[in-house]
Every structure is written in C-alpha cells, then in structure tokens.
C-alpha positions in Angstrom: 10.7 38.4 33.2 13.9 38.0 35.3 13.8 34.1 34.9 13.3 34.5 31.1 16.3 36.8 30.9 18.3 34.4 32.9 17.5 31.4 30.7 18.1 33.8 27.6 21.8 34.8 28.8 22.5 31.1 29.8 21.6 30.1 26.3 23.8 32.7 24.8 26.8 31.6 27.1 26.2 28.1 25.8 26.3 29.1 22.2 29.5 31.3 22.8 31.0 28.4 24.6 30.1 25.9 21.9 32.2 28.0 19.6 34.9 28.4 21.7 34.8 24.8 22.8 34.9 23.9 18.9 38.0 26.0 18.8 39.8 24.2 21.5 39.2 20.9 19.7 42.0 22.1 17.4 44.1 24.4 19.9 46.5 21.6 20.8 47.3 20.8 17.1 50.0 22.9 15.3 49.1 24.9 12.3 51.4 24.0 9.3 49.2 25.4 6.3 46.9 28.4 5.8 44.6 28.8 3.2 42.8 32.2 2.9 39.9 32.4 0.6 38.1 35.8 -0.1 34.9 36.6 -2.0 35.3 40.1 -3.3 32.2 42.5 -2.9 29.9 39.9 -1.0 27.6 40.4 1.7 25.4 38.1 3.5 22.3 38.7 1.0 24.6 37.3 -1.6 25.1 34.2 0.1 21.5 33.9 1.2 20.4 34.2 -2.3 22.9 31.7 -3.5 21.8 29.1 -0.7 18.2 29.5 -2.0 19.1 29.2 -5.5 21.2 26.1 -4.8 18.5 24.5 -2.5 21.0 23.1 -0.2 23.6 24.4 2.6 26.7 26.0 1.4 30.3 24.6 2.4 30.6 28.1 4.3 27.5 27.4 6.5 29.5 25.0 8.7 32.5 27.5 9.4 30.7 30.5 10.4 32.6 31.8 13.4 31.9 35.6 13.6 32.1 38.7 12.0 34.7 41.0 10.4 34.8 44.9 10.2 35.6 46.4 6.9 36.6 50.0 7.1 39.9 51.3 5.9 42.2 54.3 7.2 40.2 57.1 5.8 36.7 55.8 4.9 33.9 53.6 6.5 33.4 52.1 3.1 36.6 50.6 1.7 38.2 50.0 -1.8 39.3 46.4 -2.4 42.9 47.7 -2.4 43.3 48.8 1.2 40.9 46.0 2.2 43.3 43.5 1.0 46.2 45.2 2.2 44.8 45.0 5.8 44.4 41.1 5.2 47.9 40.7 3.9 50.0 43.0 6.0 47.9 43.8 9.1 47.7 47.4 8.3 44.7 49.8 7.3 45.4 51.8 4.3 44.0 54.3 1.9 41.9 53.9 -1.4 44.1 52.3 -4.5 47.2 51.5 -2.0 48.5 48.1 -2.2 50.9 46.6 0.3 51.8 50.2 1.7 51.0 52.4 4.6 48.5 55.1 4.3 49.2 58.6 3.6 46.4 59.6 5.9 44.1 58.2 8.8 41.0 59.7 9.7 38.8 57.1 11.1 38.4 57.6 14.8 40.5 55.2 17.0 43.3 54.7 14.3 46.7 56.1 15.1 47.9 59.1 13.1 50.3 58.0 10.5 53.6 59.4 11.0 55.1 61.5 8.1 58.2 59.3 7.5 56.2 56.1 7.3 53.6 57.5 4.9 53.6 55.0 1.7 56.1 52.8 3.2 55.8 49.2 1.9 55.1 46.8 4.6 55.4 42.9 4.6 52.6 40.4 3.4 51.8 37.2 4.8 52.8 35.7 1.7 56.3 37.2 1.9 56.5 35.8 5.6 55.7 32.4 4.6 58.3 32.4 2.2 60.9 33.6 4.6 60.1 30.5 6.9 60.4 28.1 4.0 56.8 27.6 3.2 55.5 27.4 -0.4 53.1 30.1 -1.6 50.3 30.3 -3.9 48.0 33.1 -5.4 44.7 32.5 -7.4 42.0 35.0 -8.7 39.3 34.9 -11.3 40.3 38.7 -12.0 43.6 39.3 -13.6 46.2 38.5 -11.1 47.5 42.0 -11.1 43.9 43.2 -9.6 43.7 44.8 -6.4 43.2 41.9 -4.0 45.8 39.4 -5.1 48.2 42.2 -5.6 47.9 43.4 -2.3 49.5 40.0 -1.2 52.3 40.1 -3.7 53.2 43.8 -4.3 53.6 47.1 -2.9 52.6 50.3 -4.7 50.3 53.3 -4.1 48.1 52.7 -7.2 46.2 49.3 -7.8 45.7 50.3 -11.4 49.5 50.2 -12.4 49.2 46.4 -13.6 52.6 46.5 -15.5 54.6 47.6 -12.3 52.4 45.2 -10.1 53.1 42.1 -12.6 56.8 42.6 -12.5 57.0 42.6 -8.8 54.9 39.4 -8.6 57.2 37.7 -11.0 60.2 38.5 -8.8 58.5 37.4 -5.6 59.1 33.8 -6.6 55.5 32.6 -5.6 55.3 28.7 -6.4 51.8 28.6 -7.6 50.0 31.6 -9.7 46.6 30.8 -11.4 44.5 33.5 -13.0 44.5 35.9 -15.9 46.5 39.1 -17.1 48.9 37.7 -19.6 49.3 41.4 -21.7 50.9 42.7 -18.6 53.8 40.1 -18.8 54.5 40.7 -22.5 56.1 43.7 -24.0 54.0 45.7 -26.8 55.9 44.2 -29.8 54.7 40.6 -28.7 51.0 41.8 -28.2 51.4 42.8 -24.7 51.3 46.0 -22.8 54.6 46.4 -21.3 56.6 49.6 -22.3 59.7 48.6 -20.5 60.9 46.0 -23.3 60.6 43.0 -20.6 59.2 39.8 -21.3 58.2 38.4 -18.1 57.0 35.0 -19.6 60.6 34.4 -20.4 61.9 35.2 -17.2 59.2 33.1 -15.6 60.3 30.1 -17.9 63.9 30.7 -16.9 63.1 30.6 -13.1 61.6 27.0 -13.8 58.1 27.7 -14.0 55.7 25.6 -16.1 53.8 28.5 -18.0 50.1 27.0 -18.9 47.2 28.5 -20.7 44.4 26.3 -20.4 42.9 23.4 -18.2 44.5 20.5 -19.8 47.9 21.8 -19.4 47.3 22.7 -15.6 46.1 19.4 -15.0 49.1 17.9 -16.3 51.5 19.8 -13.9 52.2 17.2 -11.2 55.0 19.0 -9.4 57.1 22.2 -9.3 56.3 25.7 -10.1 53.5 26.8 -12.3 52.2 30.1 -13.7 48.7 29.8 -15.4 47.2 32.5 -17.4 43.9 31.6 -18.6 42.6 34.9 -20.0 43.7 38.4 -20.8 41.9 40.6 -18.5 39.9 38.1 -16.3 38.4 34.6 -16.4 34.7 33.9 -17.4 31.8 33.7 -14.6 31.5 30.1 -13.6 28.1 29.8 -15.4 29.5 31.2 -18.7 32.7 29.3 -18.4 30.9 25.8 -18.7 29.2 27.0 -22.0 31.7 29.4 -23.6 35.1 28.7 -22.3 35.2 25.2 -20.9 39.1 25.3 -21.6 39.5 27.5 -18.5 39.9 25.7 -15.1 37.2 26.4 -12.5 37.9 28.1 -9.3 37.7 24.9 -7.5 39.9 23.1 -9.8 42.5 25.8 -9.5 42.3 25.5 -5.6 42.6 21.9 -5.6 45.5 21.8 -8.1 47.3 24.6 -5.9 46.7 22.4 -2.7 48.1 19.3 -4.6 51.3 21.1 -5.6 51.7 23.3 -2.6 51.3 20.4 0.0 54.4 18.6 -1.4 56.5 21.0 0.6 57.0 19.1 3.9 57.3 22.8 5.6 53.8 23.4 4.6 52.2 26.4 2.7 50.2 29.5 2.2 47.4 30.0 -0.4 45.3 32.9 -1.2 42.2 32.3 -3.4 39.9 35.0 -4.5 36.5 34.7 -6.3 36.8 38.2 -7.8 33.8 38.5 -10.0 31.0 38.4 -7.3 32.1 41.9 -7.1 32.0 42.8 -10.6 28.3 41.3 -10.9 27.3 43.4 -7.9 28.6 46.6 -9.6 26.5 45.8 -12.4 23.4 44.7 -10.2 23.2 41.4 -12.0 22.0 38.8 -9.8 22.8 36.0 -12.0 26.5 36.8 -11.8 26.3 36.9 -8.2 24.8 33.4 -7.8 27.2 32.1 -10.3 30.4 33.0 -8.7 29.2 32.7 -4.9 28.5 29.1 -5.7 31.7 28.7 -7.6 33.7 30.4 -4.6 31.9 27.9 -2.4 32.8 25.0 -4.3 36.5 26.1 -3.9 35.8 26.5 0.0 34.6 22.7 0.1 37.9 21.8 -1.7 39.8 23.6 0.9 37.7 22.2 3.6 38.0 18.5 2.5 42.0 19.1 2.6 41.9 20.7 5.9 39.7 17.8 7.5 41.9 15.1 6.4 45.3 17.1 7.2 44.3 18.1 10.6 47.0 21.0 10.4 45.5 23.4 8.2 43.6 26.8 9.1 41.2 27.7 6.4 39.6 31.3 6.7 37.1 32.5 4.2 35.6 36.0 4.3 34.5 39.0 2.0 36.5 42.3 1.8 33.3 44.6 1.6 29.8 44.4 0.6 28.7 45.8 -2.8 25.4 47.0 -4.5 23.1 47.1 -1.3 21.7 43.9 -2.6 18.4 42.9 -0.9 15.9 40.0 -1.4 13.0 42.3 -1.8 12.4 45.6 -3.6 10.1 48.7 -3.7 7.8 46.6 -5.7 7.2 44.2 -2.7 6.6 46.9 0.0 3.0 46.0 0.5 3.4 42.1 0.2 7.1 41.2 1.3 5.6 39.1 4.2 3.9 37.0 1.5 6.7 36.7 -0.9 6.8 33.1 -2.1 10.4 31.5 -3.0 9.3 30.8 -6.5 8.8 34.6 -7.2 12.5 35.1 -6.6 14.2 32.0 -7.5 12.0 31.0 -10.5 13.3 33.9 -13.0 16.7 33.3 -11.8 16.7 29.4 -12.6 15.7 30.1 -16.3 18.9 32.1 -17.1 21.8 29.9 -18.5 24.6 32.7 -18.6 25.2 35.9 -16.9 24.7 39.1 -18.3 28.5 39.3 -19.3 28.1 35.9 -21.1 25.0 37.2 -22.9 27.1 40.2 -24.3 29.8 38.0 -25.6 27.2 35.9 -27.4 25.5 38.9 -29.0 29.0 40.4 -30.0 27.7 43.5 -31.5 24.4 41.9 -32.9 21.5 44.2 -32.1 18.9 42.8 -34.3 15.6 42.8 -32.7 14.9 39.1 -33.2 18.5 38.1 -32.0 18.0 40.2 -28.9 14.6 38.6 -28.2 15.8 35.1 -28.8 19.1 35.4 -26.6 17.3 36.9 -23.9 14.7 34.2 -23.8 17.2 31.3 -24.3 20.1 32.5 -22.3 18.8 34.9 -19.8 15.3 33.6 -19.1 13.3 36.8 -19.8 10.4 36.4 -22.5 8.7 39.6 -22.2 11.1 42.4 -23.0 9.5 45.9 -23.2 10.5 48.2 -26.1 12.3 50.3 -23.7 14.4 47.4 -22.4 15.1 46.3 -26.2 16.3 49.9 -26.8 18.6 49.8 -24.1 20.1 46.7 -25.0 20.7 47.8 -28.7 22.4 51.0 -27.4 24.8 49.0 -25.1 28.3 48.1 -25.7 29.0 44.3 -25.5 30.9 45.0 -22.1 28.1 47.0 -20.6 25.3 44.5 -21.5 25.8 42.8 -17.9 24.9 46.4 -16.3 21.8 46.7 -18.7 20.2 43.3 -18.2 21.1 42.7 -14.6 18.7 45.3 -13.4 16.0 43.7 -15.8 16.4 40.4 -14.2 16.5 41.8 -10.7 13.2 43.6 -11.4 11.6 40.3 -12.4 13.1 38.5 -9.2 12.2 41.0 -6.8 15.8 41.7 -6.1 16.6 45.1 -4.9 19.9 47.2 -5.0 20.5 50.4 -3.3 24.0 51.3 -5.4 26.4 50.2 -7.9 29.2 50.8 -5.7 30.6 49.3 -2.4 28.9 49.2 1.0 30.4 49.4 4.5 28.5 46.8 6.6 30.3 44.2 8.7 30.4 40.8 7.1 30.6 37.1 8.2 33.9 35.5 9.1 34.0 31.8 8.3 37.0 29.7 9.7 38.0 26.0 10.2 41.1 24.4 11.9 43.8 24.9 14.5 42.9 28.2 16.6 40.4 29.5 14.2 39.2 33.0 15.5 35.9 33.4 16.9 33.7 36.5 17.5 33.9 40.0 15.6 37.3 40.8 14.5 39.0 43.4 12.5 40.2 43.0 8.9 43.6 43.7 10.0 43.5 40.7 12.5 43.2 38.3 9.6 46.9 39.1 8.7 48.0 38.6 12.4 46.0 35.2 12.6 47.5 34.1 9.4 51.2 35.1 10.5 50.7 33.3 13.9 49.6 30.1 12.4 52.5 30.0 9.9 54.9 30.7 12.6 56.4 34.3 11.9 56.0 37.8 13.3 54.9 40.2 10.5 56.9 43.1 12.5 60.2 41.3 12.3 59.4 40.3 8.7 59.2 44.0 8.0 62.4 44.7 9.6 64.1 42.0 7.2 62.4 42.9 3.9 62.0 46.9 4.0 64.8 48.9 5.0 65.3 52.5 4.0 68.1 52.2 1.7 69.5 55.7 2.1 69.7 55.2 6.1 71.1 51.7 5.9 74.0 52.3 3.3 74.7 55.6 4.9 75.2 53.8 8.2 78.0 51.8 6.7 79.5 54.6 4.8 78.0 54.1 1.4 76.3 56.5 -1.0 73.4 55.8 -3.1 72.1 57.1 -6.4 69.4 56.1 -8.9 70.5 55.2 -12.3 67.9 56.7 -14.8 69.6 56.0 -18.0 66.6 53.9 -19.0 63.6 55.3 -17.6 61.5 52.5 -17.8 63.9 50.4 -15.9 65.4 52.5 -12.9 68.4 51.0 -10.8 69.4 51.7 -7.4 73.2 52.1 -7.2 75.2 51.7 -3.9 78.8 52.8 -3.7 81.5 52.5 -1.4 85.1 53.1 -2.4 85.7 50.7 -5.4 82.7 48.7 -4.4 79.6 49.1 -6.4 76.1 47.4 -6.1 73.0 47.5 -8.5 69.5 46.6 -7.4 66.9 47.1 -10.1 63.6 48.5 -9.1 60.8 45.9 -8.3 63.0 42.8 -8.6 64.9 40.6 -6.1 68.4 41.1 -7.7 71.7 42.5 -6.3 74.5 42.8 -8.8 77.9 43.4 -7.2 80.8 43.4 -9.8 80.4 40.1 -12.0 78.2 38.4 -9.4 74.4 38.3 -9.4 72.6 37.5 -6.0 68.8 36.5 -5.6 67.4 38.3 -2.6 64.7 37.1 -0.1 62.7 40.3 -1.1 62.4 43.0 -3.6 63.7 46.4 -4.2 60.9 48.9 -3.9 60.7 52.4 -4.8 58.1 54.7 -3.5 57.2 57.4 -6.0 55.1 59.4 -3.5 58.1 60.2 -1.3 61.2 59.1 -3.5 62.4 56.7 -1.0 63.9 53.1 -1.8 63.3 50.1 0.3 65.5 47.2 0.3 65.7 43.6 2.0 68.4 43.8 4.9 70.0 41.0 3.2 71.3 43.3 0.6 73.2 45.2 3.2 74.7 42.1 4.5 75.8 40.8 1.2 77.5 44.2 0.4 79.4 44.4 3.5 80.5 40.9 3.1 81.6 41.8 -0.6 83.5 44.7 0.9 85.7 42.7 3.1 
C-alpha cells in the first residue's frame, strides 16, 4: 500500500510539474497582448455534451490549466455582473453591480467593505490597457450593454440601465466594439430608447468610427476604429444564424476581425470576447442552444489560439463566469440504467435538430396551427412524437418563450437533466495559453490581476489615476463643486475657483474650461447610491494648469 501511494504521489508530481514546465516554456517571453474569452453560464457538462456532439476534441481541451472559483461578495452563486466585475477589476462585488465596489461583503474570508468605499467605481483592465497605449476591443453575442461586456467598460450599480451603460461605453473610446444593442445608442425620435436626446451613433461617427450593421460591411473594414451593431437586443444563436440571419457575422469571425484590427497597434492590445447565449439557453433548459453556442465559442477560441501560437507574445485566457441550469448527462429516467446509456441515446435526438428553440420561435412567429407546430417541430427541432400536452404548451407560449417550452421537451428525449433554470455555484475549468499562463485553482478576481500584469500595469495605480473623489480633490486646491441639474437627463459636474469654471458632463470623458474642450483619459462617474462624483486625476491637473 505504501509503495502504491508513493507511485501515486510521484505521478501527481509529474503531472503538476508538466503543467508548470509548460508554463515555463513561455516564461521568458514578454506578454504584449491579452485575449480574454468568456462563456456565460457554462459548466463542464456543457462542454462535455458539446464535445460528444462534435465528435472531436475542442480547442479548449489543449488549454486546460486548472480551475476558477466563482462566488461573489455576498453569495456563493454569482450573478453575471459581479462575476464580470471580478474578472475586469480584481474586486468581488454584489448582484447587479458593474465596475463598482460592493455595498456589502458577507462571504467568509472577504474583508468588510469600508463605508466610504461602497459603490466606488474601480478601474478595469480595459481602461488600464488604454492608459499604457494599447488598443482595446469588446465583443459579445448579447447586446454590448449586457452585464459581462458592461463590467469591462462601464461603472454603475445597476446592470439593467442599458442607456447609462451605452453612454459610458461610447466615451471610453474602445477601438473595436462588435455586438448588438443599437436602440440604446439612439434617441426615441429615431426609433431608439434614449430619453436624453443624445444620438450616440452620431457621436461615434464624429469620433472616427466606422459604424457597421452587417457581416459584409465589417469584413470590408481594414483598419481604424469600428463599432458594429448586428442586432437590436442580441445576436442569433450560431445554429440559427446560419439559417435565419447569415448577414450577421459569427463569433469566430468577429474575434478574427478584432484581432486583425487591434494587432496593427505595435504596442499591443486587449480583447474581451463573450459567448453570451450559452447562459440564455441554460436558463431555458435548451440543450440545442447550449451546444450551438459552446461550439461557436470554441471556434472563437481557436481563432485566438491560432494567433497566439503564431505571435508568441499573446496570453489567451478562457473560462466561464458561473454554471447555469445544473445540467447533467442523465436524468431521473436513467436512474436504473445510467451505466448502460448508449451515446446514441443522448446525441441522436440532438443531432436531428436544425434550429435552437429560439430559432424555432422566430419561424413560428405567432402561427399556432396544429399542422404547423407538428411540421416545424419535426423539421427544425427533430421531435416527431409530440404529445397533446406538449402541443398545448407550444400553442399557449409567446414566440420569445418557445425556447423555454421546447428545451425541456428535447432534454427529456435526450436524457439530459436540469436541476434549475437559474445559476449554479460550482468551481469551473480555467483554460489558458501563452506567456506566464496561470496554473491551478484561482479566484475569479485573479484573472484581472493576471491580465493587468501581462499588459504591464498595476490596477491599483490605474484606480488612483482614473477615479478620484471630485469633492475632495477639488477641495484640496481651493475649488468648489456643484451639480448642474438644469437638464435632468444630462447632469454636469461644475468646479469653480475664482473666475475659473470647469464643466464635466457625467458619463463622458469631456472637460470644458472656458472655450476650450479637453478629452480626458477616463470618464466622469456619478454614483447615485451615495451622491459622489469621481473624475480622472488628469482633470485636476488640467484645471490647475488653466488657473495659472
């Protein structure tokens, strides 16, 4: 027994040593670029099922280096907003918070948040990358204002305030933005959802962006800044995209185009890519949606990996923010024969589907005739033997809810189990490739620190530069501040000292002193929960210079 244990521990040491050794292969090489790819709401069961469905290894498989813990400041099961905040800033936060510190910390082992720091905006790795001269990119298949991309590019205590988030993102001057969410850029009179009268599309064009809305237009962009909006609220699942919306680019195509554009900067780049809708499919318990977008994400990983292998100075990090659905490759129906479950029993029904449940809902488009339902479910979703109860459920469902109705029907036929339609709190795999890649179990907050170190900056120092308490900073130089509320939808911070007056519109990177307008290296952030305003340190310096 002792001999066997000795052999066992030697084997473990060799395995861990091989991981560490593979890391040291890159250690001497400096990092120039970091590509962060995140699957929303994806656990190991999701990737296992996708691999069986594909019938071949995933690009992710060669990158497994360890695990990542997912809890947030006040719950062992995280919401996407604080999860992405951890990845982006290195700080755990609360549900719904993006890019700001928590109001409370209750998880054992975490320090209590000081009252004066509650809700304070904290710098993201994207903002840090900009400060050191690197290009930046943001990609998602949700709307770009959704929780995960928002946490890398905005600071607000509510992930649902897409109009506020959109404005902050536009004034962050990100080089490449590819996603959906166009209504949050446009005023209501132009068919958008903005109530402040601002047309952010015009702002983008004035900033020199190519504003594109389909795949062909994106492919024609060869250099410079680009902002792509390929949908109103989200982009299609990859399986549906190929059939219903081929004018949209795939996640892999967006990733490759972003790399092509960002890599033109000799100083390097940071790119965040989210496969958003694995999470949405998991909420709906739809295994087809899961498979569709895990594989789409993996193709994006392959594009990043191919570039990193050729470049030699690119760190690629891939992971998920949390699990979702409690998905299992088995169900209560297989309790007595799970150890004799043929692959075909699981994969066979899944292979017959041509669309996800969401795609099916778009095709049905309100048509609930019995013959149409049976025909579409057979042809596009691969289910021929609908029960009367299942037909009734489909007939009663709204188009947007079809995925949540038919997903469980497919799961039942494919022996796929689900414990919930919400998030789950398990540890997840960490995937990495490139110089100084992390090995072992890490915290989600470590990802921000690893990214920042790779890109050559200290997040704490970036915080000191970008988020200064305006009241304290201006007070120290003898200036007084107030808030101009003459336009409630467009608040402005006012700083005055003698005859000197400065204006800083909230959520913008603009400083006006007299007739002169400056573009700051960060945005002015108002925190409605405590009434404080935070500004870049640069604004204080410019104000002082103008006062001389």
